[in-house]
Phi, psi and omega in degrees: 000142180281181182297326177264115184285349178204162176299320181297319179297315179298316180297322178295309184296307183287323178300313178296319179302309183289327175300316179296320179294317181290336177275348181297139184294338178261308183296314184305303180298324179295320178296315179300320179303324182290331177060040183239158171258127177247128178245127172255112174267110186253137176247157175053069001276158185280130175194156174244120180250128180244140167245120182233160177286357180058228180273007178093355179255337181203128179297157181235147171256125180227154182239148174087200180275114184258003177071024178236167179264136178279136172283316179231133177234129177244131177244126182199164178278162175301320179295318179296321178301312179300313180295323179298313182291336175276355184065030175274347174218135181268159179302311181301318180293315180298320178293316181297322181274357181077013178287330174234131174248129181244135175235143179125178181294116184303323177302325178288323177298313182293328179294337179286331188305314179296336180285351184276346184306315178299326179291318177301320182291322186269338188296316183304311179294322179299314180298314179300322181295341178257013176078018180266145177287139176247009179287143178286132181274000000 
């Protein structure tokens, strides 16, 4: 069994993480400025997580098929997602090993990386608060 024992657990943990990031006074406006839709196709458990600019005033976290086109799509497992946010695996290594597959304009993908710092800072405590292990395997 993976780190997320159910799709619902994963949706709670990741949904709250991204809601907090989009509400962040620095991350939120920078994400809106980019004007892109990001789709995370997650396996084990299966789910599609979207980050969208919403109505342009506040980004939105959405799940499933939202009937829109992704600007950037990342495909990864729930375990890889967890390890990524804990910084136990880096984006370049994950891409090279095929743990994360990225589609879309690479300059936009790379532009996202500096925006991830607040998530890296908040994820370990967030994961622990949901009973997830943060130990490196």
